[in-house]
Backbone as XML, in Angstrom:
<?xml version="1.0"?>
<chain id="A" units="angstrom">
  <residue number="1" name="MET">
    <atom name="N" x="-35.409" y="198.004" z="-190.912"/>
    <atom name="CA" x="-34.834" y="196.976" z="-190.071"/>
    <atom name="C" x="-33.594" y="197.511" z="-189.731"/>
  </residue>
  <residue number="2" name="PRO">
    <atom name="N" x="-33.613" y="196.831" z="-188.937"/>
    <atom name="CA" x="-31.753" y="197.548" z="-187.785"/>
    <atom name="C" x="-30.422" y="196.311" z="-188.282"/>
  </residue>
  <residue number="3" name="ARG">
    <atom name="N" x="-29.534" y="196.813" z="-188.300"/>
    <atom name="CA" x="-28.533" y="196.118" z="-188.959"/>
    <atom name="C" x="-27.083" y="195.935" z="-187.955"/>
  </residue>
  <residue number="4" name="PRO">
    <atom name="N" x="-27.262" y="193.557" z="-188.636"/>
    <atom name="CA" x="-26.773" y="193.315" z="-187.554"/>
    <atom name="C" x="-25.723" y="193.362" z="-186.881"/>
  </residue>
  <residue number="5" name="THR">
    <atom name="N" x="-25.654" y="192.887" z="-185.807"/>
    <atom name="CA" x="-24.456" y="193.065" z="-185.156"/>
    <atom name="C" x="-23.123" y="192.024" z="-185.788"/>
  </residue>
  <residue number="6" name="VAL">
    <atom name="N" x="-21.484" y="192.610" z="-185.138"/>
    <atom name="CA" x="-20.576" y="191.542" z="-185.336"/>
    <atom name="C" x="-20.952" y="190.177" z="-184.547"/>
  </residue>
  <residue number="7" name="ALA">
    <atom name="N" x="-22.176" y="190.792" z="-183.764"/>
    <atom name="CA" x="-22.071" y="189.679" z="-183.087"/>
    <atom name="C" x="-22.573" y="188.089" z="-183.230"/>
  </residue>
  <residue number="8" name="GLN">
    <atom name="N" x="-23.866" y="188.891" z="-184.652"/>
    <atom name="CA" x="-24.598" y="187.949" z="-185.131"/>
    <atom name="C" x="-23.827" y="187.840" z="-186.078"/>
  </residue>
  <residue number="9" name="LEU">
    <atom name="N" x="-23.400" y="187.907" z="-186.211"/>
    <atom name="CA" x="-22.639" y="187.286" z="-188.138"/>
    <atom name="C" x="-21.881" y="185.978" z="-187.883"/>
  </residue>
  <residue number="10" name="ALA">
    <atom name="N" x="-20.973" y="186.540" z="-186.550"/>
    <atom name="CA" x="-20.691" y="185.420" z="-186.699"/>
    <atom name="C" x="-20.957" y="184.089" z="-185.462"/>
  </residue>
  <residue number="11" name="TYR">
    <atom name="N" x="-21.583" y="184.547" z="-185.029"/>
    <atom name="CA" x="-23.283" y="183.255" z="-184.627"/>
    <atom name="C" x="-23.937" y="182.188" z="-186.299"/>
  </residue>
  <residue number="12" name="GLY">
    <atom name="N" x="-23.903" y="183.255" z="-186.487"/>
    <atom name="CA" x="-24.393" y="183.112" z="-188.302"/>
    <atom name="C" x="-23.710" y="182.222" z="-188.001"/>
  </residue>
  <residue number="13" name="SER">
    <atom name="N" x="-22.446" y="183.124" z="-188.795"/>
    <atom name="CA" x="-21.404" y="182.523" z="-189.689"/>
    <atom name="C" x="-20.856" y="180.795" z="-189.010"/>
  </residue>
  <residue number="14" name="CYS">
    <atom name="N" x="-20.770" y="180.694" z="-188.189"/>
    <atom name="CA" x="-20.216" y="179.666" z="-187.263"/>
    <atom name="C" x="-21.506" y="178.431" z="-187.602"/>
  </residue>
  <residue number="15" name="ALA">
    <atom name="N" x="-22.176" y="178.623" z="-187.849"/>
    <atom name="CA" x="-23.824" y="177.477" z="-187.477"/>
    <atom name="C" x="-23.932" y="177.355" z="-188.585"/>
  </residue>
  <residue number="16" name="VAL">
    <atom name="N" x="-23.374" y="178.247" z="-189.647"/>
    <atom name="CA" x="-23.893" y="177.463" z="-191.483"/>
    <atom name="C" x="-22.682" y="177.020" z="-191.356"/>
  </residue>
  <residue number="17" name="ILE">
    <atom name="N" x="-21.694" y="176.995" z="-190.886"/>
    <atom name="CA" x="-19.892" y="175.862" z="-191.021"/>
    <atom name="C" x="-20.196" y="174.676" z="-189.966"/>
  </residue>
  <residue number="18" name="PHE">
    <atom name="N" x="-20.560" y="174.441" z="-189.490"/>
    <atom name="CA" x="-20.456" y="173.452" z="-188.591"/>
    <atom name="C" x="-21.674" y="172.818" z="-188.589"/>
  </residue>
  <residue number="19" name="ALA">
    <atom name="N" x="-22.614" y="173.244" z="-189.264"/>
    <atom name="CA" x="-23.870" y="172.170" z="-189.503"/>
    <atom name="C" x="-23.668" y="171.866" z="-190.686"/>
  </residue>
  <residue number="20" name="THR">
    <atom name="N" x="-23.320" y="172.721" z="-191.317"/>
    <atom name="CA" x="-23.252" y="172.242" z="-193.330"/>
    <atom name="C" x="-22.189" y="170.769" z="-192.850"/>
  </residue>
  <residue number="21" name="PHE">
    <atom name="N" x="-20.472" y="170.716" z="-192.442"/>
    <atom name="CA" x="-20.253" y="169.595" z="-192.136"/>
    <atom name="C" x="-20.626" y="168.221" z="-191.100"/>
  </residue>
  <residue number="22" name="THR">
    <atom name="N" x="-21.299" y="169.084" z="-190.539"/>
    <atom name="CA" x="-21.553" y="168.464" z="-189.267"/>
    <atom name="C" x="-23.076" y="167.057" z="-190.451"/>
  </residue>
  <residue number="23" name="MET">
    <atom name="N" x="-23.569" y="167.555" z="-190.744"/>
    <atom name="CA" x="-25.251" y="167.083" z="-191.628"/>
    <atom name="C" x="-23.668" y="166.308" z="-193.011"/>
  </residue>
  <residue number="24" name="LEU">
    <atom name="N" x="-23.609" y="166.923" z="-193.508"/>
    <atom name="CA" x="-22.559" y="166.156" z="-195.090"/>
    <atom name="C" x="-21.728" y="165.094" z="-194.268"/>
  </residue>
  <residue number="25" name="LEU">
    <atom name="N" x="-20.961" y="165.565" z="-192.705"/>
    <atom name="CA" x="-20.413" y="164.159" z="-192.989"/>
    <atom name="C" x="-21.382" y="163.401" z="-191.419"/>
  </residue>
  <residue number="26" name="LEU">
    <atom name="N" x="-22.575" y="162.834" z="-191.418"/>
    <atom name="CA" x="-23.156" y="161.833" z="-190.502"/>
    <atom name="C" x="-24.219" y="161.918" z="-192.071"/>
  </residue>
  <residue number="27" name="SER">
    <atom name="N" x="-24.889" y="162.180" z="-193.440"/>
    <atom name="CA" x="-25.665" y="161.577" z="-194.077"/>
    <atom name="C" x="-24.596" y="160.741" z="-195.018"/>
  </residue>
  <residue number="28" name="GLY">
    <atom name="N" x="-23.889" y="161.633" z="-195.260"/>
    <atom name="CA" x="-22.961" y="160.426" z="-196.657"/>
    <atom name="C" x="-23.456" y="160.977" z="-197.536"/>
  </residue>
  <residue number="29" name="ALA">
    <atom name="N" x="-24.084" y="161.921" z="-197.393"/>
    <atom name="CA" x="-24.656" y="162.812" z="-198.822"/>
    <atom name="C" x="-23.277" y="162.778" z="-199.597"/>
  </residue>
  <residue number="30" name="THR">
    <atom name="N" x="-23.906" y="162.432" z="-201.021"/>
    <atom name="CA" x="-23.243" y="162.125" z="-203.017"/>
    <atom name="C" x="-23.853" y="163.486" z="-203.795"/>
  </residue>
  <residue number="31" name="SER">
    <atom name="N" x="-24.961" y="162.735" z="-203.975"/>
    <atom name="CA" x="-26.184" y="163.871" z="-205.314"/>
    <atom name="C" x="-25.536" y="165.261" z="-204.387"/>
  </residue>
  <residue number="32" name="PRO">
    <atom name="N" x="-25.799" y="165.971" z="-205.991"/>
    <atom name="CA" x="-26.176" y="167.274" z="-205.466"/>
    <atom name="C" x="-27.684" y="167.656" z="-205.335"/>
  </residue>
  <residue number="33" name="LEU">
    <atom name="N" x="-28.713" y="167.021" z="-205.196"/>
    <atom name="CA" x="-29.852" y="167.549" z="-204.340"/>
    <atom name="C" x="-29.522" y="166.864" z="-203.188"/>
  </residue>
  <residue number="34" name="ALA">
    <atom name="N" x="-29.673" y="165.956" z="-202.801"/>
    <atom name="CA" x="-29.187" y="166.355" z="-200.559"/>
    <atom name="C" x="-27.948" y="166.862" z="-200.854"/>
  </residue>
  <residue number="35" name="ILE">
    <atom name="N" x="-27.243" y="167.859" z="-201.056"/>
    <atom name="CA" x="-26.434" y="168.476" z="-200.974"/>
    <atom name="C" x="-26.532" y="169.852" z="-200.895"/>
  </residue>
  <residue number="36" name="ALA">
    <atom name="N" x="-27.958" y="170.076" z="-201.672"/>
    <atom name="CA" x="-28.679" y="171.148" z="-201.292"/>
    <atom name="C" x="-29.279" y="171.266" z="-200.890"/>
  </residue>
  <residue number="37" name="VAL">
    <atom name="N" x="-29.795" y="170.533" z="-200.574"/>
    <atom name="CA" x="-30.730" y="170.106" z="-199.308"/>
    <atom name="C" x="-29.967" y="171.076" z="-197.689"/>
  </residue>
  <residue number="38" name="ILE">
    <atom name="N" x="-28.805" y="170.157" z="-197.840"/>
    <atom name="CA" x="-28.145" y="170.024" z="-196.687"/>
    <atom name="C" x="-28.048" y="171.613" z="-196.599"/>
  </residue>
  <residue number="39" name="ALA">
    <atom name="N" x="-27.183" y="172.638" z="-197.727"/>
    <atom name="CA" x="-27.049" y="174.025" z="-198.025"/>
    <atom name="C" x="-27.660" y="174.489" z="-197.855"/>
  </residue>
  <residue number="40" name="VAL">
    <atom name="N" x="-29.001" y="173.693" z="-197.668"/>
    <atom name="CA" x="-30.352" y="175.456" z="-197.694"/>
    <atom name="C" x="-30.951" y="175.294" z="-196.051"/>
  </residue>
  <residue number="41" name="SER">
    <atom name="N" x="-30.136" y="174.184" z="-195.945"/>
    <atom name="CA" x="-31.084" y="173.961" z="-194.112"/>
    <atom name="C" x="-30.102" y="174.666" z="-193.348"/>
  </residue>
  <residue number="42" name="ALA">
    <atom name="N" x="-28.668" y="174.487" z="-194.101"/>
    <atom name="CA" x="-27.815" y="174.756" z="-193.188"/>
    <atom name="C" x="-27.826" y="176.406" z="-192.943"/>
  </residue>
  <residue number="43" name="LEU">
    <atom name="N" x="-28.503" y="177.285" z="-193.769"/>
    <atom name="CA" x="-28.316" y="178.980" z="-194.476"/>
    <atom name="C" x="-29.379" y="179.161" z="-192.953"/>
  </residue>
  <residue number="44" name="ALA">
    <atom name="N" x="-30.858" y="178.287" z="-194.122"/>
    <atom name="CA" x="-31.641" y="178.775" z="-193.155"/>
    <atom name="C" x="-31.100" y="178.148" z="-191.048"/>
  </residue>
  <residue number="45" name="LEU">
    <atom name="N" x="-31.325" y="176.854" z="-190.637"/>
    <atom name="CA" x="-30.489" y="176.880" z="-189.521"/>
    <atom name="C" x="-29.122" y="178.542" z="-189.205"/>
  </residue>
  <residue number="46" name="GLY">
    <atom name="N" x="-28.627" y="178.653" z="-189.499"/>
    <atom name="CA" x="-27.336" y="180.027" z="-189.232"/>
    <atom name="C" x="-28.239" y="181.413" z="-189.411"/>
  </residue>
  <residue number="47" name="LEU">
    <atom name="N" x="-29.641" y="181.421" z="-190.089"/>
    <atom name="CA" x="-29.896" y="182.517" z="-190.679"/>
    <atom name="C" x="-30.924" y="182.651" z="-188.625"/>
  </residue>
  <residue number="48" name="LEU">
    <atom name="N" x="-31.471" y="181.531" z="-188.455"/>
    <atom name="CA" x="-32.143" y="181.181" z="-187.249"/>
    <atom name="C" x="-31.539" y="181.454" z="-185.626"/>
  </residue>
  <residue number="49" name="VAL">
    <atom name="N" x="-30.706" y="181.614" z="-185.651"/>
    <atom name="CA" x="-29.123" y="181.639" z="-185.299"/>
    <atom name="C" x="-28.500" y="182.989" z="-185.745"/>
  </residue>
  <residue number="50" name="ALA">
    <atom name="N" x="-29.185" y="183.406" z="-186.341"/>
    <atom name="CA" x="-27.942" y="185.013" z="-186.222"/>
    <atom name="C" x="-28.862" y="185.737" z="-185.726"/>
  </residue>
  <residue number="51" name="MET">
    <atom name="N" x="-30.498" y="185.491" z="-185.825"/>
    <atom name="CA" x="-32.061" y="186.661" z="-185.429"/>
    <atom name="C" x="-31.827" y="186.294" z="-183.527"/>
  </residue>
  <residue number="52" name="THR">
    <atom name="N" x="-31.124" y="185.247" z="-183.309"/>
    <atom name="CA" x="-31.559" y="185.365" z="-181.945"/>
    <atom name="C" x="-30.486" y="185.588" z="-181.759"/>
  </residue>
  <residue number="53" name="ALA">
    <atom name="N" x="-29.619" y="185.295" z="-182.023"/>
    <atom name="CA" x="-28.224" y="185.854" z="-180.807"/>
    <atom name="C" x="-28.736" y="186.994" z="-179.769"/>
  </residue>
  <residue number="54" name="PRO">
    <atom name="N" x="-29.009" y="187.448" z="-179.891"/>
    <atom name="CA" x="-29.086" y="189.506" z="-178.953"/>
    <atom name="C" x="-30.260" y="189.010" z="-178.038"/>
  </residue>
  <residue number="55" name="LEU">
    <atom name="N" x="-30.705" y="187.728" z="-177.849"/>
    <atom name="CA" x="-32.256" y="187.191" z="-177.473"/>
    <atom name="C" x="-31.132" y="186.687" z="-176.442"/>
  </residue>
  <residue number="56" name="LEU">
    <atom name="N" x="-30.149" y="185.815" z="-176.939"/>
    <atom name="CA" x="-29.553" y="184.729" z="-176.032"/>
    <atom name="C" x="-28.144" y="186.053" z="-174.822"/>
  </residue>
  <residue number="57" name="ALA">
    <atom name="N" x="-28.345" y="186.831" z="-174.873"/>
    <atom name="CA" x="-27.123" y="187.970" z="-174.408"/>
    <atom name="C" x="-28.267" y="187.831" z="-173.171"/>
  </residue>
  <residue number="58" name="PRO">
    <atom name="N" x="-27.112" y="188.566" z="-171.928"/>
    <atom name="CA" x="-28.343" y="187.873" z="-170.684"/>
    <atom name="C" x="-28.282" y="190.332" z="-171.203"/>
  </residue>
  <residue number="59" name="ARG">
    <atom name="N" x="-29.596" y="190.579" z="-170.926"/>
    <atom name="CA" x="-29.780" y="191.930" z="-170.409"/>
    <atom name="C" x="-29.868" y="192.646" z="-169.523"/>
  </residue>
  <residue number="60" name="ARG">
    <atom name="N" x="-28.790" y="194.042" z="-169.230"/>
    <atom name="CA" x="-28.864" y="194.609" z="-167.729"/>
    <atom name="C" x="-30.027" y="196.149" z="-167.640"/>
  </residue>
  <residue number="61" name="ARG">
    <atom name="N" x="-30.200" y="196.086" z="-166.285"/>
    <atom name="CA" x="-30.625" y="196.096" z="-166.386"/>
    <atom name="C" x="-30.538" y="197.340" z="-165.111"/>
  </residue>
  <residue number="62" name="PRO">
    <atom name="N" x="-31.507" y="198.229" z="-165.597"/>
    <atom name="CA" x="-30.445" y="199.505" z="-164.219"/>
    <atom name="C" x="-31.555" y="198.863" z="-163.166"/>
  </residue>
  <residue number="63" name="VAL">
    <atom name="N" x="-30.837" y="199.190" z="-161.696"/>
    <atom name="CA" x="-31.310" y="198.463" z="-160.928"/>
    <atom name="C" x="-32.488" y="200.056" z="-160.043"/>
  </residue>
  <residue number="64" name="ALA">
    <atom name="N" x="-33.078" y="199.934" z="-160.110"/>
    <atom name="CA" x="-33.898" y="200.893" z="-159.093"/>
    <atom name="C" x="-33.687" y="200.878" z="-157.432"/>
  </residue>
  <residue number="65" name="VAL">
    <atom name="N" x="-33.508" y="202.387" z="-157.399"/>
    <atom name="CA" x="-33.238" y="202.564" z="-155.884"/>
    <atom name="C" x="-34.400" y="202.306" z="-154.664"/>
  </residue>
  <residue number="66" name="GLN">
    <atom name="N" x="-34.308" y="201.502" z="-153.511"/>
    <atom name="CA" x="-35.724" y="201.601" z="-152.813"/>
    <atom name="C" x="-35.284" y="202.300" z="-152.138"/>
  </residue>
  <residue number="67" name="ARG">
    <atom name="N" x="-36.316" y="203.288" z="-151.685"/>
    <atom name="CA" x="-36.487" y="203.898" z="-150.323"/>
    <atom name="C" x="-36.836" y="203.612" z="-149.256"/>
  </residue>
  <residue number="68" name="PRO">
    <atom name="N" x="-37.230" y="203.757" z="-148.315"/>
    <atom name="CA" x="-37.309" y="203.681" z="-146.608"/>
    <atom name="C" x="-38.431" y="203.688" z="-146.893"/>
  </residue>
  <residue number="69" name="ALA">
    <atom name="N" x="-40.111" y="202.968" z="-146.188"/>
    <atom name="CA" x="-40.822" y="202.981" z="-145.365"/>
    <atom name="C" x="-42.156" y="204.132" z="-145.600"/>
  </residue>
  <residue number="70" name="ALA">
    <atom name="N" x="-41.020" y="204.616" z="-144.962"/>
    <atom name="CA" x="-41.061" y="205.933" z="-144.034"/>
    <atom name="C" x="-42.231" y="206.938" z="-145.099"/>
  </residue>
  <residue number="71" name="ALA">
    <atom name="N" x="-42.659" y="207.164" z="-143.897"/>
    <atom name="CA" x="-43.734" y="208.557" z="-144.213"/>
    <atom name="C" x="-42.978" y="209.934" z="-145.218"/>
  </residue>
  <residue number="72" name="PRO">
    <atom name="N" x="-43.662" y="210.499" z="-147.017"/>
    <atom name="CA" x="-42.932" y="211.017" z="-146.746"/>
    <atom name="C" x="-43.163" y="212.793" z="-145.917"/>
  </residue>
  <residue number="73" name="GLU">
    <atom name="N" x="-42.349" y="213.471" z="-146.285"/>
    <atom name="CA" x="-42.179" y="215.026" z="-145.328"/>
    <atom name="C" x="-42.890" y="215.630" z="-146.287"/>
  </residue>
  <residue number="74" name="PRO">
    <atom name="N" x="-43.688" y="216.669" z="-145.398"/>
    <atom name="CA" x="-44.317" y="218.235" z="-146.446"/>
    <atom name="C" x="-43.420" y="218.778" z="-146.931"/>
  </residue>
  <residue number="75" name="VAL">
    <atom name="N" x="-44.097" y="218.296" z="-148.019"/>
    <atom name="CA" x="-42.827" y="219.759" z="-148.419"/>
    <atom name="C" x="-43.303" y="221.727" z="-148.154"/>
  </residue>
  <residue number="76" name="ARG">
    <atom name="N" x="-42.086" y="221.887" z="-147.712"/>
    <atom name="CA" x="-42.110" y="223.317" z="-147.172"/>
    <atom name="C" x="-41.895" y="224.522" z="-148.316"/>
  </residue>
  <residue number="77" name="ALA">
    <atom name="N" x="-42.665" y="224.835" z="-149.290"/>
    <atom name="CA" x="-41.873" y="226.203" z="-149.866"/>
    <atom name="C" x="-42.012" y="227.303" z="-149.757"/>
  </residue>
  <residue number="78" name="THR">
    <atom name="N" x="-41.007" y="227.868" z="-149.696"/>
    <atom name="CA" x="-41.275" y="229.532" z="-149.403"/>
    <atom name="C" x="-42.132" y="230.579" z="-150.731"/>
  </residue>
  <residue number="79" name="VAL">
    <atom name="N" x="-42.885" y="231.510" z="-150.562"/>
    <atom name="CA" x="-43.153" y="231.901" z="-151.245"/>
    <atom name="C" x="-43.281" y="233.295" z="-151.832"/>
  </residue>
  <residue number="80" name="PRO">
    <atom name="N" x="-41.499" y="233.944" z="-152.293"/>
    <atom name="CA" x="-41.526" y="235.780" z="-151.447"/>
    <atom name="C" x="-43.418" y="236.037" z="-151.437"/>
  </residue>
  <residue number="81" name="SER">
    <atom name="N" x="-42.714" y="237.425" z="-150.457"/>
    <atom name="CA" x="-44.032" y="238.323" z="-150.564"/>
    <atom name="C" x="-44.480" y="239.322" z="-151.895"/>
  </residue>
  <residue number="82" name="PRO">
    <atom name="N" x="-45.070" y="239.846" z="-150.941"/>
    <atom name="CA" x="-45.683" y="240.033" z="-153.219"/>
    <atom name="C" x="-44.927" y="241.788" z="-152.673"/>
  </residue>
  <residue number="83" name="VAL">
    <atom name="N" x="-44.752" y="242.044" z="-153.716"/>
    <atom name="CA" x="-43.918" y="243.892" z="-154.349"/>
    <atom name="C" x="-44.762" y="244.602" z="-153.642"/>
  </residue>
  <residue number="84" name="ARG">
    <atom name="N" x="-44.206" y="245.228" z="-152.349"/>
    <atom name="CA" x="-45.302" y="246.802" z="-153.135"/>
    <atom name="C" x="-45.087" y="247.574" z="-154.222"/>
  </residue>
  <residue number="85" name="GLU">
    <atom name="N" x="-46.485" y="248.369" z="-153.821"/>
    <atom name="CA" x="-46.375" y="249.184" z="-154.851"/>
    <atom name="C" x="-45.834" y="250.667" z="-153.276"/>
  </residue>
  <residue number="86" name="LYS">
    <atom name="N" x="-45.040" y="251.793" z="-153.948"/>
    <atom name="CA" x="-44.884" y="252.490" z="-153.927"/>
    <atom name="C" x="-45.656" y="253.346" z="-153.076"/>
  </residue>
  <residue number="87" name="VAL">
    <atom name="N" x="-45.903" y="254.052" z="-151.776"/>
    <atom name="CA" x="-46.996" y="254.742" z="-151.552"/>
    <atom name="C" x="-46.783" y="256.483" z="-151.901"/>
  </residue>
  <residue number="88" name="ARG">
    <atom name="N" x="-47.942" y="257.358" z="-152.717"/>
    <atom name="CA" x="-47.311" y="258.899" z="-152.523"/>
    <atom name="C" x="-48.162" y="259.073" z="-151.086"/>
  </residue>
  <residue number="89" name="GLU">
    <atom name="N" x="-47.455" y="259.943" z="-150.449"/>
    <atom name="CA" x="-47.435" y="260.426" z="-149.305"/>
    <atom name="C" x="-47.533" y="261.985" z="-150.056"/>
  </residue>
  <residue number="90" name="PRO">
    <atom name="N" x="-48.668" y="262.282" z="-148.752"/>
    <atom name="CA" x="-48.663" y="264.521" z="-149.182"/>
    <atom name="C" x="-47.699" y="264.688" z="-148.942"/>
  </residue>
  <residue number="91" name="VAL">
    <atom name="N" x="-47.340" y="266.089" z="-150.010"/>
    <atom name="CA" x="-46.723" y="266.310" z="-149.959"/>
    <atom name="C" x="-46.705" y="267.477" z="-149.192"/>
  </residue>
  <residue number="92" name="HIS">
    <atom name="N" x="-46.011" y="267.883" z="-148.043"/>
    <atom name="CA" x="-45.990" y="269.382" z="-147.023"/>
    <atom name="C" x="-44.902" y="270.211" z="-147.324"/>
  </residue>
  <residue number="93" name="GLU">
    <atom name="N" x="-45.830" y="271.268" z="-147.855"/>
    <atom name="CA" x="-45.315" y="273.087" z="-148.357"/>
    <atom name="C" x="-44.952" y="273.561" z="-147.585"/>
  </residue>
  <residue number="94" name="ARG">
    <atom name="N" x="-43.826" y="273.923" z="-146.893"/>
    <atom name="CA" x="-43.702" y="274.807" z="-146.246"/>
    <atom name="C" x="-44.489" y="276.146" z="-146.293"/>
  </residue>
  <residue number="95" name="ALA">
    <atom name="N" x="-44.868" y="277.252" z="-145.043"/>
    <atom name="CA" x="-45.675" y="277.454" z="-143.907"/>
    <atom name="C" x="-44.811" y="278.762" z="-144.690"/>
  </residue>
  <residue number="96" name="ALA">
    <atom name="N" x="-45.567" y="279.828" z="-145.453"/>
    <atom name="CA" x="-44.499" y="281.030" z="-145.856"/>
    <atom name="C" x="-44.286" y="281.494" z="-144.361"/>
  </residue>
  <residue number="97" name="SER">
    <atom name="N" x="-43.419" y="282.628" z="-144.465"/>
    <atom name="CA" x="-42.886" y="282.826" z="-143.215"/>
    <atom name="C" x="-43.259" y="284.541" z="-143.714"/>
  </residue>
</chain>
């Protein structure tokens, strides 16, 4: 499992803190059970935000270079000529004088 990035940790932490304060202020909860439920739900929301943070970032994809629609040119390959073996020529001896 990959490690969370700094952005994921920051987004998740901010979501937990703001969600906890907001839910506590809006609900007016005073019992320990209600506060525990709000805290657990805020943690779940923070985890959800942290896990989806990379999905929210814009993805940069390399742009493919478009080629003109002209017909491709034929490939011209040069092949080196085969190495010729040395042909033995007959030895001509001098005639005795």
